C-alpha positions in Angstrom: -49.3 21.4 -31.6 -52.1 21.1 -34.2 -53.3 17.8 -35.6 -52.4 19.0 -39.1 -48.8 19.7 -38.1 -48.4 16.4 -36.4 -49.6 14.6 -39.5 -47.1 16.6 -41.6 -44.2 15.7 -39.3 -45.3 12.0 -39.4 -45.2 11.8 -43.2 -42.1 14.0 -43.8 -39.7 12.5 -41.2 -39.3 9.1 -43.0 -38.6 10.9 -46.3 -35.9 13.1 -44.8 -34.3 10.0 -43.2 -34.3 8.2 -46.6 -32.6 11.1 -48.3 -30.0 11.7 -45.6 -26.4 10.5 -46.4 -25.6 7.1 -44.9 -22.8 7.5 -42.3 -20.5 4.5 -41.8 -20.8 2.7 -38.5 -18.1 3.7 -36.0 -15.8 0.7 -35.9 -12.2 0.4 -34.6 -9.6 1.0 -37.3 -7.0 -0.8 -35.1 -6.3 -4.3 -36.4 -9.5 -4.7 -38.6 -10.5 -8.4 -38.7 -10.8 -10.2 -42.1 -14.1 -11.8 -42.8 -14.3 -15.5 -43.0 -15.2 -15.2 -46.7 -11.6 -14.0 -47.3 -9.9 -17.0 -45.7 -9.8 -19.4 -48.6 -7.8 -17.0 -50.7 -5.5 -15.9 -47.9 -1.9 -17.1 -48.2 1.1 -15.2 -47.0 4.8 -15.6 -46.7 6.9 -13.6 -44.3 8.7 -13.5 -41.0 7.4 -15.4 -37.9 8.5 -15.0 -34.3 7.4 -16.7 -31.1 6.4 -15.6 -27.7 5.9 -17.3 -24.3 8.3 -16.3 -21.5 6.6 -13.6 -19.4 3.2 -14.1 -21.1 2.1 -17.4 -19.6 -1.1 -17.0 -17.6 -2.0 -13.6 -19.1 -5.2 -12.9 -21.0 -5.0 -13.2 -24.8 -6.9 -10.7 -27.0 -9.9 -13.1 -27.3 -10.1 -13.5 -23.5 -8.4 -16.9 -23.1 -5.5 -17.6 -20.7 -2.3 -17.8 -22.7 -0.6 -21.2 -22.5 2.8 -21.5 -24.3 2.3 -25.3 -24.4 -0.8 -25.0 -26.7 -0.6 -24.7 -30.5 -1.8 -21.1 -30.8 -0.7 -17.9 -32.4 -1.2 -14.1 -32.6 -2.1 -12.5 -35.9 -3.0 -8.8 -36.6 -6.2 -9.2 -38.6 -7.4 -12.8 -39.0 -10.6 -13.7 -37.0 -10.1 -15.5 -33.7 -10.2 -19.3 -34.0 -8.9 -19.2 -37.6 -6.7 -22.3 -38.0 -3.6 -21.9 -40.1 -0.9 -24.2 -41.4 2.4 -22.6 -40.7 5.3 -24.0 -42.7 9.0 -23.1 -41.9 10.4 -22.5 -45.4 13.9 -23.3 -44.3 13.2 -26.9 -43.3 9.7 -27.8 -44.6 8.3 -28.5 -41.1 4.8 -27.4 -40.5 2.3 -27.0 -37.7 -1.4 -26.1 -37.4 -2.2 -23.2 -35.0 -5.3 -21.5 -33.9 -5.4 -17.7 -33.7 -6.4 -16.4 -30.3 -4.3 -13.3 -29.9 -3.3 -10.1 -31.7 0.3 -9.3 -32.9 3.1 -9.3 -33.6 3.8 -5.6 -33.3 7.5 -5.5 -34.4 8.6 -4.7 -37.9 7.2 -6.7 -40.7 6.6 -10.0 -38.8 3.3 -11.6 -39.9 2.7 -14.1 -37.0 3.7 -14.7 -33.4 3.7 -18.4 -32.5 3.4 -20.0 -29.1 6.5 -21.7 -27.8 5.0 -25.2 -28.6 4.2 -24.2 -32.2 7.7 -22.7 -32.7 9.3 -25.8 -31.4 7.3 -28.0 -33.8 8.7 -26.2 -36.8 12.3 -25.9 -35.4 12.6 -22.1 -34.9 13.1 -21.8 -31.1 16.9 -21.3 -31.3 16.9 -18.5 -33.9 13.7 -16.9 -32.6 12.4 -16.1 -36.1 11.9 -17.9 -39.4 10.5 -17.3 -42.8 7.2 -19.1 -43.0 4.1 -19.6 -45.2 0.6 -19.3 -43.8 -2.3 -21.2 -45.2 -5.8 -21.2 -43.9 -7.5 -24.4 -42.7 -10.7 -22.9 -41.4 -13.7 -23.0 -43.7 -13.8 -24.1 -47.3 -10.5 -25.0 -48.8 -8.8 -26.3 -45.6 -7.4 -29.7 -46.6 -5.6 -31.8 -44.0 -3.4 -34.9 -44.5 -5.0 -37.7 -42.5 -3.7 -40.9 -40.9 -5.1 -43.8 -38.9 -5.1 -44.3 -35.2 -6.4 -47.7 -34.2 -7.3 -46.6 -30.7 -9.9 -44.1 -31.9 -13.7 -44.9 -32.0 -15.3 -44.3 -35.4 -16.5 -40.7 -34.8 -13.6 -39.4 -32.7 -10.5 -37.7 -34.1 -7.2 -36.2 -33.0 -6.8 -32.8 -34.8 -3.7 -30.6 -34.5 -4.4 -27.1 -33.4 -8.1 -27.8 -32.5 -9.8 -27.7 -29.0 -11.0 -30.7 -27.0 -14.7 -31.4 -27.5 -14.9 -29.4 -30.7 -17.2 -30.7 -33.4 -15.9 -30.8 -36.9 -17.7 -31.4 -40.2 -15.4 -33.3 -42.4 -15.6 -34.1 -46.1 -13.4 -35.6 -48.8 -13.6 -36.4 -52.5 -14.8 -39.9 -51.6 -17.1 -39.3 -48.6 -18.8 -36.8 -46.3 -19.9 -34.7 -44.8 -19.2 -36.5 -41.5 -19.6 -35.0 -38.1 -16.8 -35.9 -35.7 -15.6 -34.9 -32.2 -12.1 -33.8 -31.3 -10.7 -36.0 -28.4 -7.1 -35.1 -28.8 -5.1 -32.1 -30.1 -1.5 -33.4 -30.2 -0.6 -35.2 -33.4 3.0 -36.6 -33.2 5.3 -34.9 -35.6 6.3 -38.2 -37.2 2.8 -39.1 -38.1 3.0 -37.2 -41.4 -0.6 -36.0 -40.7 -2.5 -33.2 -39.1 -5.6 -35.2 -38.3 -6.0 -38.8 -37.0 -9.1 -40.9 -37.8 -10.2 -44.3 -36.9 -9.0 -46.9 -39.5 -12.6 -47.4 -40.5 -13.3 -43.8 -41.1 -9.9 -43.2 -42.9 -10.8 -46.1 -45.2 -14.0 -44.3 -46.2 -12.6 -40.8 -46.5 -9.1 -41.3 -47.8 -5.8 -39.7 -46.9 -7.0 -36.1 -47.3 -10.0 -34.5 -45.6 -11.5 -31.0 -45.6 -12.9 -29.2 -42.6 -16.2 -27.7 -43.8 -16.9 -26.1 -40.4 -16.3 -26.3 -36.7 -19.2 -26.1 -34.3 
């Protein structure tokens, strides 16, 4: 091949590439995940169900081992590790869950809760309930807070989170503050979804926002 032809190919090839139509990337159309930017505006009402028997010990869609005793849930599209407040509209009881699986795949149900989460909101007996889903991950996730005198200043108990997780908290009166999750079970009677040390609660007030999780 002549030197002149090589030079011609060298200059023309980038021009042809620039003019070529841009083909979309090949991505799965099965259960497309929502972007984190969509989470603050996400709020849904619909039918929830729960699962557990027969699934304990199996792998969830994000690779974890399913444990019905944990506050987790399956959703068709939300990103894994999204935290949602799920409220049973028939009794007003709510629970915070973390998305780690895909589903439900029956009818118009919008979320599948673990047994523990379903028990928290009083829907074990019926098996289904009409619920409202509200995001707590990212900007706009506001949690009611209460004090726990046993907690050191920078440790928290946060419903639906994971042990050792780092959270960046803020409130109208303070923040951002980096804290560590040392417990994930907030007693239903506490009236809160996150427990802080009395000192930190005094600074931040009764409502905190989770800006991010590390």
